[in-house]
C-alpha positions as protocol buffer text, in pm:
chain_id: "A"
residue {
  index: 1
  type: VAL
  ca { x: -984 y: -78 z: 1295 }
}
residue {
  index: 2
  type: GLU
  ca { x: -1110 y: -271 z: 992 }
}
residue {
  index: 3
  type: ARG
  ca { x: -1006 y: -3 z: 744 }
}
residue {
  index: 4
  type: PHE
  ca { x: -645 y: 35 z: 851 }
}
residue {
  index: 5
  type: GLY
  ca { x: -585 y: -317 z: 975 }
}
residue {
  index: 6
  type: ASP
  ca { x: -503 y: -228 z: 1333 }
}
residue {
  index: 7
  type: ARG
  ca { x: -530 y: -507 z: 1586 }
}
residue {
  index: 8
  type: GLU
  ca { x: -848 y: -487 z: 1792 }
}
residue {
  index: 9
  type: GLU
  ca { x: -670 y: -599 z: 2109 }
}
residue {
  index: 10
  type: ALA
  ca { x: -421 y: -313 z: 2070 }
}
residue {
  index: 11
  type: ILE
  ca { x: -699 y: -57 z: 2027 }
}
residue {
  index: 12
  type: ARG
  ca { x: -884 y: -192 z: 2332 }
}
residue {
  index: 13
  type: PHE
  ca { x: -561 y: -173 z: 2533 }
}
residue {
  index: 14
  type: VAL
  ca { x: -525 y: 197 z: 2444 }
}
residue {
  index: 15
  type: TYR
  ca { x: -879 y: 284 z: 2547 }
}
residue {
  index: 16
  type: GLU
  ca { x: -875 y: 77 z: 2865 }
}
residue {
  index: 17
  type: ASN
  ca { x: -566 y: 272 z: 2978 }
}
residue {
  index: 18
  type: SER
  ca { x: -672 y: 613 z: 2849 }
}
residue {
  index: 19
  type: GLU
  ca { x: -710 y: 754 z: 3202 }
}
residue {
  index: 20
  type: GLN
  ca { x: -332 y: 743 z: 3225 }
}
residue {
  index: 21
  type: VAL
  ca { x: -319 y: 1029 z: 2972 }
}
residue {
  index: 22
  type: ILE
  ca { x: -510 y: 1255 z: 3208 }
}
residue {
  index: 23
  type: GLU
  ca { x: -290 y: 1140 z: 3496 }
}
residue {
  index: 24
  type: LEU
  ca { x: 19 y: 1236 z: 3294 }
}
residue {
  index: 25
  type: PHE
  ca { x: -125 y: 1576 z: 3201 }
}
residue {
  index: 26
  type: ASN
  ca { x: -204 y: 1647 z: 3565 }
}
residue {
  index: 27
  type: GLU
  ca { x: 140 y: 1529 z: 3678 }
}
residue {
  index: 28
  type: LEU
  ca { x: 304 y: 1769 z: 3430 }
}
residue {
  index: 29
  type: SER
  ca { x: 59 y: 2050 z: 3522 }
}
residue {
  index: 30
  type: LEU
  ca { x: -64 y: 2066 z: 3161 }
}
residue {
  index: 31
  type: THR
  ca { x: -396 y: 2240 z: 3101 }
}
residue {
  index: 32
  type: PHE
  ca { x: -623 y: 2062 z: 2853 }
}
residue {
  index: 33
  type: GLU
  ca { x: -972 y: 2064 z: 2708 }
}
residue {
  index: 34
  type: TYR
  ca { x: -1206 y: 1799 z: 2568 }
}
residue {
  index: 35
  type: ARG
  ca { x: -1259 y: 1771 z: 2191 }
}
residue {
  index: 36
  type: VAL
  ca { x: -1461 y: 1533 z: 1976 }
}
residue {
  index: 37
  type: PHE
  ca { x: -1151 y: 1316 z: 1931 }
}
residue {
  index: 38
  type: GLY
  ca { x: -1037 y: 1319 z: 2295 }
}
residue {
  index: 39
  type: ILE
  ca { x: -841 y: 1566 z: 2506 }
}
residue {
  index: 40
  type: ILE
  ca { x: -581 y: 1813 z: 2386 }
}
residue {
  index: 41
  type: PRO
  ca { x: -338 y: 2049 z: 2564 }
}
residue {
  index: 42
  type: THR
  ca { x: -447 y: 2413 z: 2544 }
}
residue {
  index: 43
  type: TYR
  ca { x: -139 y: 2601 z: 2430 }
}
residue {
  index: 44
  type: LYS
  ca { x: -46 y: 2809 z: 2126 }
}
residue {
  index: 45
  type: ALA
  ca { x: 247 y: 2575 z: 2063 }
}
residue {
  index: 46
  type: LYS
  ca { x: 183 y: 2211 z: 1970 }
}
residue {
  index: 47
  type: GLY
  ca { x: 68 y: 2007 z: 2267 }
}
residue {
  index: 48
  type: GLY
  ca { x: 335 y: 1746 z: 2201 }
}
residue {
  index: 49
  type: TYR
  ca { x: 605 y: 2012 z: 2208 }
}
residue {
  index: 50
  type: VAL
  ca { x: 480 y: 2149 z: 2540 }
}
residue {
  index: 51
  type: MET
  ca { x: 464 y: 1797 z: 2685 }
}
residue {
  index: 52
  type: LEU
  ca { x: 820 y: 1718 z: 2579 }
}
residue {
  index: 53
  type: ARG
  ca { x: 944 y: 2050 z: 2716 }
}
residue {
  index: 54
  type: LYS
  ca { x: 784 y: 1971 z: 3053 }
}
residue {
  index: 55
  type: LEU
  ca { x: 937 y: 1623 z: 3057 }
}
residue {
  index: 56
  type: GLN
  ca { x: 1282 y: 1753 z: 2966 }
}
residue {
  index: 57
  type: GLU
  ca { x: 1300 y: 2045 z: 3211 }
}
residue {
  index: 58
  type: LYS
  ca { x: 1519 y: 1845 z: 3453 }
}
residue {
  index: 59
  type: THR
  ca { x: 1668 y: 1604 z: 3200 }
}
residue {
  index: 60
  type: LYS
  ca { x: 2024 y: 1637 z: 3074 }
}
residue {
  index: 61
  type: SER
  ca { x: 2049 y: 1705 z: 2701 }
}
residue {
  index: 62
  type: ILE
  ca { x: 2110 y: 1395 z: 2489 }
}
residue {
  index: 63
  type: PHE
  ca { x: 2240 y: 1584 z: 2184 }
}
residue {
  index: 64
  type: SER
  ca { x: 2589 y: 1478 z: 2083 }
}
residue {
  index: 65
  type: ASP
  ca { x: 2814 y: 1426 z: 1782 }
}
residue {
  index: 66
  type: VAL
  ca { x: 2725 y: 1054 z: 1769 }
}
residue {
  index: 67
  type: ASN
  ca { x: 2541 y: 938 z: 1456 }
}
residue {
  index: 68
  type: PHE
  ca { x: 2384 y: 600 z: 1387 }
}
residue {
  index: 69
  type: ILE
  ca { x: 2512 y: 434 z: 1068 }
}
residue {
  index: 70
  type: ASP
  ca { x: 2395 y: 72 z: 1058 }
}
residue {
  index: 71
  type: PHE
  ca { x: 2327 y: -246 z: 1256 }
}
residue {
  index: 72
  type: GLU
  ca { x: 2308 y: -622 z: 1204 }
}
residue {
  index: 73
  type: LYS
  ca { x: 2163 y: -908 z: 1407 }
}
residue {
  index: 74
  type: ASP
  ca { x: 2423 y: -1147 z: 1547 }
}
residue {
  index: 75
  type: GLY
  ca { x: 2264 y: -1433 z: 1736 }
}
residue {
  index: 76
  type: GLU
  ca { x: 2071 y: -1283 z: 2027 }
}
residue {
  index: 77
  type: ASP
  ca { x: 2260 y: -952 z: 2009 }
}
residue {
  index: 78
  type: TYR
  ca { x: 2312 y: -662 z: 1768 }
}
residue {
  index: 79
  type: ASN
  ca { x: 2631 y: -524 z: 1621 }
}
residue {
  index: 80
  type: ILE
  ca { x: 2591 y: -148 z: 1584 }
}
residue {
  index: 81
  type: THR
  ca { x: 2805 y: 93 z: 1383 }
}
residue {
  index: 82
  type: LEU
  ca { x: 2827 y: 456 z: 1490 }
}
residue {
  index: 83
  type: SER
  ca { x: 3020 y: 759 z: 1377 }
}
residue {
  index: 84
  type: ILE
  ca { x: 3166 y: 966 z: 1660 }
}
residue {
  index: 85
  type: GLY
  ca { x: 3319 y: 1293 z: 1545 }
}
residue {
  index: 86
  type: ASN
  ca { x: 3547 y: 1196 z: 1258 }
}
residue {
  index: 87
  type: GLY
  ca { x: 3585 y: 833 z: 1366 }
}
residue {
  index: 88
  type: ILE
  ca { x: 3388 y: 507 z: 1344 }
}
residue {
  index: 89
  type: SER
  ca { x: 3290 y: 301 z: 1650 }
}
residue {
  index: 90
  type: HIS
  ca { x: 3140 y: -48 z: 1682 }
}
residue {
  index: 91
  type: ILE
  ca { x: 2936 y: -156 z: 1984 }
}
residue {
  index: 92
  type: ARG
  ca { x: 2735 y: -463 z: 2080 }
}
residue {
  index: 93
  type: SER
  ca { x: 2396 y: -457 z: 2249 }
}
residue {
  index: 94
  type: LYS
  ca { x: 2107 y: -687 z: 2336 }
}
residue {
  index: 95
  type: ARG
  ca { x: 1851 y: -418 z: 2247 }
}
residue {
  index: 96
  type: ILE
  ca { x: 1814 y: -122 z: 2013 }
}
residue {
  index: 97
  type: VAL
  ca { x: 1548 y: 145 z: 2057 }
}
residue {
  index: 98
  type: PHE
  ca { x: 1489 y: 366 z: 1751 }
}
residue {
  index: 99
  type: ALA
  ca { x: 1350 y: 706 z: 1849 }
}
residue {
  index: 100
  type: THR
  ca { x: 1292 y: 827 z: 1494 }
}
residue {
  index: 101
  type: GLY
  ca { x: 1051 y: 1113 z: 1561 }
}
residue {
  index: 102
  type: GLY
  ca { x: 778 y: 1218 z: 1321 }
}
residue {
  index: 103
  type: PHE
  ca { x: 764 y: 1129 z: 951 }
}
residue {
  index: 104
  type: GLY
  ca { x: 579 y: 1448 z: 857 }
}
residue {
  index: 105
  type: GLY
  ca { x: 903 y: 1639 z: 799 }
}
residue {
  index: 106
  type: LYS
  ca { x: 942 y: 1457 z: 466 }
}
residue {
  index: 107
  type: SER
  ca { x: 638 y: 1642 z: 332 }
}
residue {
  index: 108
  type: LYS
  ca { x: 677 y: 1958 z: 124 }
}
residue {
  index: 109
  type: TYR
  ca { x: 444 y: 2158 z: 351 }
}
residue {
  index: 110
  type: THR
  ca { x: 439 y: 2064 z: 718 }
}
residue {
  index: 111
  type: ASP
  ca { x: 453 y: 2211 z: 1066 }
}
residue {
  index: 112
  type: CYS
  ca { x: 634 y: 1898 z: 1188 }
}
residue {
  index: 113
  type: PHE
  ca { x: 1000 y: 1901 z: 1286 }
}
residue {
  index: 114
  type: ARG
  ca { x: 1235 y: 1833 z: 994 }
}
residue {
  index: 115
  type: TYR
  ca { x: 1523 y: 1596 z: 1066 }
}
residue {
  index: 116
  type: LYS
  ca { x: 1844 y: 1600 z: 863 }
}
residue {
  index: 117
  type: ASN
  ca { x: 1757 y: 1260 z: 717 }
}
residue {
  index: 118
  type: TYR
  ca { x: 1516 y: 969 z: 758 }
}
residue {
  index: 119
  type: LYS
  ca { x: 1760 y: 689 z: 676 }
}
residue {
  index: 120
  type: ALA
  ca { x: 1669 y: 494 z: 991 }
}
residue {
  index: 121
  type: PHE
  ca { x: 1340 y: 385 z: 830 }
}
residue {
  index: 122
  type: ASP
  ca { x: 1521 y: 251 z: 520 }
}
residue {
  index: 123
  type: ILE
  ca { x: 1790 y: 76 z: 726 }
}
residue {
  index: 124
  type: ILE
  ca { x: 1528 y: -95 z: 943 }
}
residue {
  index: 125
  type: SER
  ca { x: 1326 y: -206 z: 640 }
}
residue {
  index: 126
  type: SER
  ca { x: 1638 y: -344 z: 470 }
}
residue {
  index: 127
  type: ARG
  ca { x: 1712 y: -549 z: 786 }
}
residue {
  index: 128
  type: GLY
  ca { x: 1368 y: -708 z: 790 }
}
residue {
  index: 129
  type: GLY
  ca { x: 1201 y: -466 z: 1030 }
}
residue {
  index: 130
  type: ASN
  ca { x: 840 y: -376 z: 965 }
}
residue {
  index: 131
  type: VAL
  ca { x: 761 y: -9 z: 895 }
}
residue {
  index: 132
  type: VAL
  ca { x: 387 y: 55 z: 885 }
}
residue {
  index: 133
  type: ASN
  ca { x: 129 y: 321 z: 798 }
}
residue {
  index: 134
  type: LEU
  ca { x: 367 y: 586 z: 663 }
}
residue {
  index: 135
  type: ASP
  ca { x: 91 y: 694 z: 425 }
}
residue {
  index: 136
  type: CYS
  ca { x: -145 y: 767 z: 719 }
}
residue {
  index: 137
  type: ILE
  ca { x: -118 y: 1143 z: 739 }
}
residue {
  index: 138
  type: PHE
  ca { x: -347 y: 1420 z: 856 }
}
residue {
  index: 139
  type: ILE
  ca { x: -343 y: 1731 z: 638 }
}
residue {
  index: 140
  type: HIS
  ca { x: -462 y: 2048 z: 808 }
}
residue {
  index: 141
  type: PRO
  ca { x: -632 y: 2288 z: 565 }
}
residue {
  index: 142
  type: PHE
  ca { x: -513 y: 2610 z: 730 }
}
residue {
  index: 143
  type: GLY
  ca { x: -134 y: 2603 z: 713 }
}
residue {
  index: 144
  type: TYR
  ca { x: 56 y: 2928 z: 670 }
}
residue {
  index: 145
  type: SER
  ca { x: 414 y: 3058 z: 669 }
}
residue {
  index: 146
  type: LYS
  ca { x: 483 y: 2810 z: 384 }
}
residue {
  index: 147
  type: GLY
  ca { x: 303 y: 2541 z: 581 }
}
residue {
  index: 148
  type: LYS
  ca { x: 526 y: 2571 z: 888 }
}
residue {
  index: 149
  type: ARG
  ca { x: 245 y: 2702 z: 1109 }
}
residue {
  index: 150
  type: ILE
  ca { x: -121 y: 2610 z: 1158 }
}
residue {
  index: 151
  type: LEU
  ca { x: -420 y: 2837 z: 1224 }
}
residue {
  index: 152
  type: THR
  ca { x: -604 y: 2707 z: 1529 }
}
residue {
  index: 153
  type: GLY
  ca { x: -982 y: 2683 z: 1533 }
}
residue {
  index: 154
  type: LYS
  ca { x: -1009 y: 2996 z: 1747 }
}
residue {
  index: 155
  type: GLU
  ca { x: -777 y: 3190 z: 1517 }
}
residue {
  index: 156
  type: SER
  ca { x: -953 y: 3082 z: 1198 }
}
residue {
  index: 157
  type: SER
  ca { x: -1292 y: 3179 z: 1344 }
}
residue {
  index: 158
  type: GLN
  ca { x: -1185 y: 3544 z: 1366 }
}
residue {
  index: 159
  type: GLY
  ca { x: -1137 y: 3613 z: 995 }
}
residue {
  index: 160
  type: GLU
  ca { x: -1236 y: 3509 z: 643 }
}
residue {
  index: 161
  type: PHE
  ca { x: -1080 y: 3284 z: 380 }
}
residue {
  index: 162
  type: ILE
  ca { x: -1070 y: 3450 z: 39 }
}
residue {
  index: 163
  type: LYS
  ca { x: -934 y: 3376 z: -306 }
}
residue {
  index: 164
  type: SER
  ca { x: -683 y: 3603 z: -479 }
}
residue {
  index: 165
  type: ASN
  ca { x: -967 y: 3755 z: -684 }
}
residue {
  index: 166
  type: GLY
  ca { x: -1131 y: 3880 z: -361 }
}
residue {
  index: 167
  type: GLU
  ca { x: -1417 y: 3628 z: -351 }
}
residue {
  index: 168
  type: TYR
  ca { x: -1499 y: 3420 z: -43 }
}
residue {
  index: 169
  type: LEU
  ca { x: -1348 y: 3072 z: -73 }
}
residue {
  index: 170
  type: PHE
  ca { x: -1620 y: 2881 z: 111 }
}
residue {
  index: 171
  type: LYS
  ca { x: -1999 y: 2882 z: 92 }
}
residue {
  index: 172
  type: GLU
  ca { x: -2193 y: 3050 z: 371 }
}
residue {
  index: 173
  type: GLN
  ca { x: -2276 y: 2724 z: 551 }
}
residue {
  index: 174
  type: ILE
  ca { x: -1909 y: 2626 z: 574 }
}
residue {
  index: 175
  type: ARG
  ca { x: -1807 y: 2978 z: 674 }
}
residue {
  index: 176
  type: LEU
  ca { x: -2055 y: 2957 z: 961 }
}
residue {
  index: 177
  type: LEU
  ca { x: -1904 y: 2626 z: 1079 }
}
residue {
  index: 178
  type: ILE
  ca { x: -1558 y: 2787 z: 1077 }
}
residue {
  index: 179
  type: LYS
  ca { x: -1690 y: 3090 z: 1267 }
}
residue {
  index: 180
  type: ASN
  ca { x: -1824 y: 2854 z: 1535 }
}
residue {
  index: 181
  type: ASN
  ca { x: -1502 y: 2648 z: 1541 }
}
residue {
  index: 182
  type: ASN
  ca { x: -1707 y: 2346 z: 1439 }
}
residue {
  index: 183
  type: TYR
  ca { x: -1545 y: 2240 z: 1113 }
}
residue {
  index: 184
  type: HIS
  ca { x: -1333 y: 1941 z: 1222 }
}
residue {
  index: 185
  type: GLU
  ca { x: -1571 y: 1685 z: 1074 }
}
residue {
  index: 186
  type: ILE
  ca { x: -1526 y: 1834 z: 722 }
}
residue {
  index: 187
  type: ILE
  ca { x: -1151 y: 1896 z: 718 }
}
residue {
  index: 188
  type: GLY
  ca { x: -1109 y: 1679 z: 408 }
}
residue {
  index: 189
  type: ASP
  ca { x: -1365 y: 1892 z: 224 }
}
residue {
  index: 190
  type: LEU
  ca { x: -1184 y: 2212 z: 325 }
}
residue {
  index: 191
  type: VAL
  ca { x: -852 y: 2079 z: 196 }
}
residue {
  index: 192
  type: GLY
  ca { x: -1027 y: 1984 z: -130 }
}
residue {
  index: 193
  type: GLU
  ca { x: -1176 y: 2334 z: -170 }
}
residue {
  index: 194
  type: ILE
  ca { x: -834 y: 2498 z: -125 }
}
residue {
  index: 195
  type: GLU
  ca { x: -662 y: 2258 z: -364 }
}
residue {
  index: 196
  type: ASN
  ca { x: -939 y: 2311 z: -619 }
}
residue {
  index: 197
  type: ALA
  ca { x: -890 y: 2689 z: -600 }
}
residue {
  index: 198
  type: ASN
  ca { x: -513 y: 2646 z: -640 }
}
residue {
  index: 199
  type: ASN
  ca { x: -563 y: 2420 z: -943 }
}
residue {
  index: 200
  type: LYS
  ca { x: -771 y: 2696 z: -1104 }
}
residue {
  index: 201
  type: GLY
  ca { x: -486 y: 2945 z: -1059 }
}
residue {
  index: 202
  type: TYR
  ca { x: -606 y: 3119 z: -742 }
}
residue {
  index: 203
  type: LYS
  ca { x: -409 y: 3169 z: -425 }
}
residue {
  index: 204
  type: VAL
  ca { x: -596 y: 3140 z: -95 }
}
residue {
  index: 205
  type: TYR
  ca { x: -560 y: 3391 z: 185 }
}
residue {
  index: 206
  type: PHE
  ca { x: -683 y: 3435 z: 540 }
}
residue {
  index: 207
  type: ARG
  ca { x: -792 y: 3793 z: 607 }
}
residue {
  index: 208
  type: LYS
  ca { x: -834 y: 3932 z: 956 }
}
residue {
  index: 209
  type: ASP
  ca { x: -883 y: 4305 z: 1001 }
}
residue {
  index: 210
  type: LYS
  ca { x: -598 y: 4459 z: 797 }
}
residue {
  index: 211
  type: SER
  ca { x: -370 y: 4155 z: 802 }
}
residue {
  index: 212
  type: ILE
  ca { x: -364 y: 3889 z: 531 }
}
residue {
  index: 213
  type: ILE
  ca { x: -164 y: 3566 z: 507 }
}
residue {
  index: 214
  type: GLU
  ca { x: -138 y: 3300 z: 237 }
}
residue {
  index: 215
  type: ILE
  ca { x: -289 y: 2961 z: 324 }
}
residue {
  index: 216
  type: THR
  ca { x: -134 y: 2627 z: 227 }
}
residue {
  index: 217
  type: PRO
  ca { x: -270 y: 2286 z: 338 }
}
residue {
  index: 218
  type: SER
  ca { x: 0 y: 2132 z: 554 }
}
residue {
  index: 219
  type: VAL
  ca { x: 84 y: 1791 z: 699 }
}
residue {
  index: 220
  type: HIS
  ca { x: -1 y: 1825 z: 1067 }
}
residue {
  index: 221
  type: TYR
  ca { x: 20 y: 1470 z: 1205 }
}
residue {
  index: 222
  type: THR
  ca { x: 144 y: 1132 z: 1086 }
}
residue {
  index: 223
  type: ALA
  ca { x: 56 y: 790 z: 1225 }
}
residue {
  index: 224
  type: GLY
  ca { x: 327 y: 571 z: 1073 }
}
residue {
  index: 225
  type: GLY
  ca { x: 641 y: 424 z: 1224 }
}
residue {
  index: 226
  type: ILE
  ca { x: 833 y: 115 z: 1320 }
}
residue {
  index: 227
  type: GLU
  ca { x: 619 y: -171 z: 1441 }
}
C-alpha cells in the first residue's frame, strides 16, 4: 500500500468483501485452488477467460460496427461522438463507462488480448481523467509461442530450462524449486536470469522429453487503468 500509493480504505474494502469472490466462483461452477496470493481457477486457459465465458454463455453478443471517437463534458452531461458504419453519430448521456480491457496487449511479448488500439486511455487523459499504474505489470518468466502462451507451474516442473549451448540455465537449487512448483517468490530472479542469458547471446529453451520450445519472458498481468 505504501509503495504504490493505494488507498488503505480501498484495500481494506477489497479484503473485507473477498468472500464474494468464492461465492461468484461457486455460482459459476468454477473449480479453483488456493495459492500463496489467494485463489485461482484451475483451467488450462486463463482463469479470467473462463470466468468471462461462463458469464457470457446466456448473454447476447455486444460486438457491433460502432466505434467510440471522442467525448466532452457539457454541464452535468456528456456529448459523445461515435462512428457507425461509414457515418458519424452524436449522442448525449449522463454517464460513460469505459470498458477498456487489459493494457498488456501494448507489450511486445504478452499473452494478453491485443486490441486494435488503446486510444481510449489517451482521450480520457486529455479530458482530465486520471489514468493510473500503467507501469504496474507482472512479467512471467516462462512465456512461449513468441510470448503468446505461458507455461504453468505444473508444466514447467516436468522439464528443464536450457541455454542454446546445451547448459542448464538455472542452478540446482532453483531447478529444484521449479520441479516442486514452488518458484513464485523468485519470479523476478528467473526473469533476470533469462534476460541475462539473452544479453550474452544465448537463446533459452524448455526441454521436455523430445520436445523443445523457445522461452521468452512475457507480460502476464497488468494493474493499471482508469481511476
